[in-house]
C-alpha positions as CSV (number, residue, x, y, z in Angstrom):
1,M,-24.1,16.9,2.2
2,S,-22.9,20.3,0.9
3,D,-20.7,20.9,-1.8
4,S,-18.2,23.4,-2.3
5,T,-15.8,24.3,-5.0
6,I,-12.7,25.6,-3.6
7,Y,-10.0,26.8,-6.1
8,G,-8.6,25.6,-9.2
9,G,-11.2,22.9,-9.7
10,L,-11.2,21.5,-6.3
11,S,-14.3,20.3,-5.1
12,L,-15.6,18.7,-1.9
13,A,-18.6,17.5,0.0
14,Y,-19.2,18.0,3.8
15,P,-22.0,16.8,6.2
16,E,-24.6,18.7,7.6
17,G,-23.8,20.6,10.6
18,F,-20.7,22.3,9.1
19,R,-20.8,26.1,8.1
20,E,-18.2,28.1,6.3
21,M,-16.1,30.3,8.2
22,D,-15.5,33.9,7.3
23,E,-12.4,35.6,6.8
24,A,-12.3,37.0,10.5
25,E,-12.8,33.6,12.0
26,L,-10.0,32.2,9.5
27,K,-7.7,34.8,10.5
28,Q,-8.3,34.4,14.3
29,A,-7.8,30.7,13.9
30,Y,-4.7,31.0,11.6
31,M,-3.3,34.1,13.2
32,D,-2.4,35.5,9.5
33,D,-3.7,37.4,6.6
34,N,-3.6,34.6,4.2
35,K,-6.5,34.9,1.5
36,D,-5.9,31.8,-0.2
37,R,-7.9,29.4,2.0
38,W,-11.3,28.3,2.9
39,G,-12.6,26.6,5.9
40,I,-15.6,25.0,7.7
41,I,-16.4,24.5,11.2
42,D,-19.0,22.4,13.3
43,K,-19.1,23.5,16.8
44,D,-21.2,21.0,18.1
45,R,-18.6,18.1,16.9
46,Q,-15.8,20.7,17.6
47,I,-14.2,19.9,14.5
48,M,-12.5,22.4,12.1
49,F,-11.4,21.7,8.4
50,A,-9.6,24.1,6.1
51,V,-7.8,24.2,2.7
52,F,-5.1,26.3,1.7
53,W,-3.7,26.7,-1.7
54,H,-0.6,27.9,-3.5
55,E,0.3,28.3,-7.3
56,S,3.9,27.9,-8.0
57,G,5.9,28.4,-11.2
58,P,6.7,25.7,-13.4
59,L,10.1,25.0,-12.2
60,I,9.2,24.9,-8.6
61,S,6.2,22.8,-9.1
62,K,8.3,20.0,-10.8
63,M,11.2,20.1,-8.0
64,A,9.1,19.9,-4.8
65,G,6.8,16.8,-4.5
66,S,4.0,16.7,-1.9
67,K,6.2,14.9,0.7
68,D,8.7,17.7,0.4
69,V,6.1,20.3,1.0
70,A,4.6,18.0,3.7
71,K,8.1,18.0,5.7
72,N,8.4,21.8,5.3
73,N,5.1,22.4,6.8
74,E,5.8,20.3,9.7
75,K,9.0,22.4,10.4
76,G,6.8,25.7,10.2
77,I,4.0,24.3,12.1
78,R,6.4,22.9,15.1
79,R,8.1,26.3,15.3
80,G,4.7,28.3,15.3
81,L,3.1,26.0,18.0
82,K,6.1,25.4,20.2
83,D,4.3,27.3,23.2
84,H,1.2,25.0,22.5
85,G,2.3,21.6,23.4
86,Y,3.4,20.7,19.9
87,R,4.2,16.9,19.5
88,L,4.7,15.2,16.2
89,E,2.9,11.8,16.1
90,G,4.2,10.9,12.6
91,F,4.1,11.3,8.8
92,F,1.6,9.3,6.5
93,E,0.8,8.8,2.7
94,R,-2.7,8.7,1.6
95,E,-4.8,8.9,-1.9
96,I,-6.9,11.9,-2.4
97,A,-8.8,12.2,-5.8
98,G,-6.6,9.3,-7.3
99,K,-3.4,11.1,-6.4
100,K,-0.8,10.4,-4.0
101,A,-0.8,12.6,-0.8
102,H,1.5,13.2,2.1
103,G,0.7,14.4,5.4
104,F,1.6,14.4,9.1
105,R,-0.4,14.2,12.5
106,H,0.5,16.2,15.4
107,A,-1.0,17.0,18.9
108,L,-1.4,20.3,20.4
109,M,-3.2,22.4,23.1
110,I,-6.1,24.2,21.9
111,Q,-8.0,26.4,24.7
112,D,-6.3,24.1,27.3
113,K,-7.9,20.9,25.5
114,D,-5.5,18.0,24.3
115,S,-6.2,18.2,20.7
116,V,-5.0,16.5,17.5
117,S,-4.5,17.8,14.0
118,E,-3.6,16.5,10.5
119,V,-2.1,18.3,7.7
120,V,-2.0,16.7,4.4
121,T,-0.6,18.1,1.1
122,L,-1.9,17.3,-2.4
123,K,-0.2,18.6,-5.4
124,N,-2.3,19.1,-8.9
125,G,-0.2,20.5,-11.6
126,R,1.1,23.8,-10.5
127,V,-1.3,24.2,-7.4
128,C,-0.5,22.8,-4.0
129,Y,-3.3,22.2,-1.6
130,T,-2.9,21.8,2.0
131,F,-5.8,20.4,4.0
132,Y,-6.0,21.1,7.9
133,Y,-8.1,19.0,10.5
134,Y,-8.4,19.9,14.3
135,S,-10.2,18.1,16.8
136,P,-10.2,17.7,20.5
137,R,-8.5,14.2,21.2
138,T,-11.5,12.9,23.1
139,L,-13.7,13.3,20.1
140,D,-11.0,12.1,17.5
141,S,-12.5,8.7,17.0
142,D,-15.4,10.1,15.5
143,N,-14.3,13.3,14.0
144,H,-11.5,11.6,12.1
145,K,-14.1,9.4,10.3
146,V,-15.8,12.9,9.1
147,F,-12.4,14.1,8.0
148,D,-11.7,10.9,6.0
149,S,-15.2,11.3,4.4
150,I,-14.4,14.9,3.3
151,L,-11.0,13.9,1.9
152,D,-12.5,10.8,0.1
153,S,-15.1,13.3,-1.5
154,V,-12.4,15.5,-3.0
155,R,-12.6,15.8,-6.9
156,L,-10.2,17.7,-9.2
157,Q,-10.9,19.0,-12.4
């Protein structure tokens, strides 16, 4: 396992076979210039995992919970992926680092492959973290276990 500290005291562990993505790869994958992100990829397993973060002002951070952020993320992703076969598969709640997190699962086409993704939002004080997981559907049963293990390893300071 490799360990990384991401931002604001969030650290996590990930299995061998992953490597950190550089800015050019992240820009290509997400088609934007956001610098507040970190990602890893395992080309053999065909799995990608990324963390984005945003620090809000005190008022906004008290008003919007992770469930609200997850619903807003879903709306934006649905719009952005409308030409990629986007299909919502459902919302869910889970625990990460002892805190309640909210997310959703969806399907999409990536390079003509039926793929799945989960987007999970976790708030820690004024910082909102969003975790992204992508996998071909045919490999999801194994890859999702890896994703869960990464989320289970998250620690917050």
